[in-house]
C-alpha positions in Angstrom: 140.6 156.1 41.1 138.6 153.0 40.3 141.4 151.6 38.2 143.9 152.3 41.0 141.7 150.4 43.5 141.4 147.4 41.1 145.2 147.5 40.8 145.6 147.4 44.6 143.3 144.5 45.0 145.1 142.6 42.2 148.5 143.4 43.7 147.5 142.0 47.1 146.0 138.9 45.6 149.3 138.2 43.9 151.0 138.1 47.3 149.0 135.1 48.3 150.5 131.7 47.4 148.6 129.4 45.1 148.9 125.8 46.0 147.1 124.6 42.8 145.1 122.2 44.9 142.9 119.5 43.4 140.5 117.3 45.3 139.6 113.7 44.8 136.3 112.0 45.6 136.4 109.2 48.2 133.3 107.4 46.8 130.4 109.6 47.9 131.7 109.9 51.4 134.2 112.8 51.1 136.5 114.9 49.0 140.1 115.0 50.0 143.1 117.1 49.1 146.1 114.7 49.2 149.5 116.1 50.3 152.8 115.4 48.6 155.3 112.8 49.9 157.9 115.5 50.5 159.5 117.4 53.3 158.0 120.9 53.8 160.0 123.6 52.0 159.5 126.7 49.9 158.6 124.7 46.9 155.6 122.8 48.3 155.0 125.3 51.1 153.8 122.7 53.5 151.5 120.8 51.2 152.4 117.4 52.6 149.4 116.3 54.6 145.8 115.4 53.8 142.7 117.6 54.3 139.2 116.3 53.7 135.7 117.7 53.4 132.6 115.7 54.3 129.2 116.8 53.1 127.0 116.3 56.1 123.8 117.7 54.5 123.6 121.3 55.6 127.3 121.9 56.2 130.8 120.5 55.7 132.9 118.8 58.3 136.6 119.3 57.7 139.2 116.8 58.8 142.6 118.6 59.3 142.8 122.2 58.2 146.2 122.0 56.5 149.5 123.8 56.9 148.6 127.5 56.4 145.8 130.0 56.3 146.4 130.3 52.5 146.1 126.5 52.0 142.8 126.4 53.9 141.5 129.4 52.0 142.3 127.8 48.7 140.9 124.4 49.7 137.6 126.0 50.8 137.4 128.0 47.6 137.8 124.8 45.5 135.2 122.9 47.6 132.7 125.7 47.3 132.8 125.4 43.5 131.6 121.8 44.0 128.8 122.6 46.4 128.2 125.8 48.4 127.9 124.9 52.1 129.2 126.5 55.3 131.8 124.8 57.4 130.4 123.8 60.8 133.3 121.9 62.3 137.0 121.3 61.8 138.6 118.4 63.6 142.4 118.4 64.1 143.6 114.8 64.3 146.7 115.7 66.3 149.1 118.5 67.2 151.6 118.4 64.4 151.4 121.8 62.7 151.1 120.6 59.1 147.6 119.4 60.1 146.1 122.4 61.9 147.7 125.8 61.0 144.8 126.4 58.6 142.5 126.7 61.6 142.5 130.5 61.5 140.8 130.6 58.1 137.9 128.3 59.2 137.5 130.2 62.4 137.0 133.3 60.3 134.2 131.4 58.6 132.5 130.7 61.9 133.5 127.0 62.2 134.0 125.3 65.6 137.5 123.8 65.9 137.7 120.4 67.7 140.9 118.7 68.8 142.4 116.4 71.4 142.9 117.4 75.0 146.7 117.7 74.2 146.0 121.0 72.5 145.3 122.5 75.9 149.0 122.1 76.8 150.4 123.1 73.4 152.7 126.0 73.6 152.2 129.0 71.4 155.6 129.4 69.6 157.3 132.6 68.5 158.1 130.9 65.2 156.5 127.6 64.1 158.3 124.7 62.4 156.2 125.5 59.3 157.0 129.2 59.4 160.8 128.4 59.5 160.6 126.2 56.4 158.2 127.8 53.9 157.8 131.1 52.1 156.4 134.3 53.7 153.8 134.4 50.9 152.5 131.0 51.8 152.5 131.6 55.5 150.8 135.0 55.2 147.9 135.4 57.7 148.6 132.1 59.4 148.1 132.2 63.2 148.3 129.5 65.8 144.6 129.0 66.5 144.0 126.0 68.7 140.7 124.1 69.1 138.0 125.3 71.5 136.4 121.9 71.9 138.6 119.2 73.4 138.2 115.5 73.1 139.4 113.3 76.0 137.8 109.9 75.6 134.9 109.9 73.1 132.7 112.7 71.7 129.9 112.4 69.2 128.8 115.3 66.9 125.3 115.2 65.4 124.4 116.4 61.9 120.6 115.8 61.9 120.4 112.0 62.1 124.0 111.5 61.1 126.7 110.8 63.8 130.4 111.6 63.8 132.2 109.7 66.5 135.5 111.1 67.6 137.7 108.9 69.7 141.0 109.8 71.4 143.5 106.9 71.3 144.0 106.3 75.0 147.7 105.5 74.7 150.8 106.9 72.9 150.8 105.9 69.2 151.9 108.5 66.5 151.7 111.1 69.2 150.5 111.1 72.8 147.0 112.2 71.8 145.7 111.0 68.4 142.1 111.2 67.3 140.1 108.8 65.1 137.0 110.1 63.4 134.4 107.5 62.4 131.3 108.4 60.3 129.0 105.3 60.3 126.6 106.7 57.7 129.5 107.2 55.3 131.3 104.0 56.3 134.5 106.0 56.5 137.3 106.3 59.2 139.7 109.2 59.3 142.8 108.0 61.1 145.1 111.0 60.9 148.8 110.1 61.2 148.1 106.7 62.6 148.0 105.7 58.9 150.7 106.7 56.4 151.2 105.4 52.9 153.4 106.4 50.0 156.1 107.5 52.5 157.6 106.2 55.7 155.9 107.1 59.0 157.7 109.1 61.6 158.1 107.8 65.2 159.7 110.9 66.6 156.9 111.6 69.0 155.4 108.1 69.1 155.5 104.7 70.6 156.0 101.8 68.2 154.0 99.2 70.3 151.2 101.6 71.0 151.0 102.5 67.3 150.9 98.8 66.3 148.2 98.2 68.9 145.8 100.9 67.5 146.5 99.8 63.9 145.4 96.3 64.8 142.1 97.7 66.2 141.6 99.8 63.1 142.0 96.7 60.8 139.0 95.2 62.5 136.6 98.1 62.0 133.9 97.4 59.4 134.3 100.4 57.0 134.7 100.9 53.3 137.2 103.7 53.5 140.2 104.5 55.7 141.9 107.9 55.1 145.2 108.6 56.7 147.1 111.8 57.4 149.6 111.2 54.6 149.2 109.2 51.4 146.6 108.8 48.6 145.3 105.3 49.5 141.9 105.3 51.1 140.6 101.7 50.8 140.4 99.5 53.9 143.9 98.1 53.2 145.3 101.7 53.4 146.6 100.7 56.9 148.7 97.8 55.6 151.8 99.8 54.6 152.3 101.4 58.0 151.4 98.1 59.8 153.9 96.1 57.9 156.7 98.6 58.3 156.2 99.1 62.1 155.8 95.4 62.9 158.8 94.4 60.8 160.9 97.2 62.4 159.8 96.1 65.9 160.7 92.5 65.3 164.1 93.4 63.9 164.9 95.7 66.8 163.9 93.2 69.4 166.2 90.6 67.9 169.1 93.1 68.4 168.1 93.9 71.9 167.9 90.3 72.8 171.4 89.7 71.3 172.7 92.5 73.5 173.5 94.8 70.6 174.0 98.5 71.4 171.8 101.2 69.9 174.4 102.5 67.4 175.1 99.0 66.0 171.4 98.3 65.8 170.7 101.6 63.9 173.4 100.7 61.3 172.4 97.0 61.0 168.6 97.3 60.3 168.5 98.5 56.7 165.1 97.1 55.6 166.1 97.7 52.0 162.6 96.9 50.8 161.7 100.4 51.8 164.9 102.1 50.5 163.1 103.8 47.5 160.1 104.9 49.6 160.1 108.7 50.3 161.6 109.7 53.7 163.7 106.5 54.0 167.0 108.4 54.0 165.8 111.1 56.5 163.6 109.0 58.8 164.4 105.3 58.9 167.4 105.5 61.1 165.7 108.0 63.4 162.8 105.6 63.7 165.1 102.7 64.7 166.7 104.9 67.4 163.4 106.1 68.8 161.9 102.6 68.8 165.0 101.0 70.3 164.9 103.4 73.3 161.3 102.6 73.9 161.6 98.8 73.4 164.7 98.3 75.6 162.7 99.4 78.6 159.3 98.0 77.6 159.3 95.0 79.8 161.2 96.5 82.7 
C-alpha cells in the first residue's frame, strides 16, 4: 500500500511542467528569473517575462508572478532554497497575462496581491491567451486570480523601516495602467513592460508618446538598477533600448504623416533595419508602425 501511494505521488508530480528556472542576483537588491525573448508556445510554456523576489527582511516581495501557477510554484521553490521567507506581497505591474497568471500560487501561500486599478475592469475569460498557446501540463492549476489591493495614483507599502513606493503611470504608455515600483533602500526601480531589452517592445495596447514620456522620467530617477518586464539588462541604462527604438519610430512616422503618406505606404517604408535581427522584429515591428501611426495622426487634432 505504501509503495502504491508513493507511486501515485510520483505520477502526479510528473504531470507538472518543469521550467528549469534559474535566478540571477541583482546586486544585493533582488533575485530575478529572466524570461526568454520568445513568443509563448508549448516549448517555453510562457516563460517570456521577468519575475523578481526582493528580500525585505522578514518576507519576500514578488514583482510579477509569471505566466502560470506551475511557474510561480517552481520560482518559489528555487528562492526558498536560497533563503526561507514567506511571501507577503505580489505586485502585478500590468494586466498582460504573462505577468500575473501565477497569482493563484502566491494566494495559496497567503500573499496579498497588488495591482493597478485597471484589474477591476479586467474580464475573466473562458480561455486565456496563455491557455491557448501553452501545454496543459504547464497550465495545470492556473486560475485568473486578480489583485485585491488596487493602485490608482500612489501607494506605499512598509516593511519595517523600508518603503516600497508603487506609482501608477497616469497616462497610457505600454498599457492604460502601468505600475512603477521604487524601493529607495535598495536603489532599484521595477518598470514592468515600460522597459524592454533584448527584444522589440509591443505597442498593441499602448501609446507611443505616452510611453516615451514616462521613459524620459525614468531616465532621471537616481537608482542603481532598473528592471524591466522583458530582458536581462538591469543597470540604469536598461531603458535605452526601448527609448531609442520608440523615439526613432515616432520620428520616422511623423515624417511620413507630414508628407501625407497613407498608413499602408508608411508601414512598408519604415524598415529600421538596425533592429532586423532583434527578436520579434518580424512579428511586431510593422504592427508597431500601424498602431503608432493611428495614434500620431490624430495627436494634434
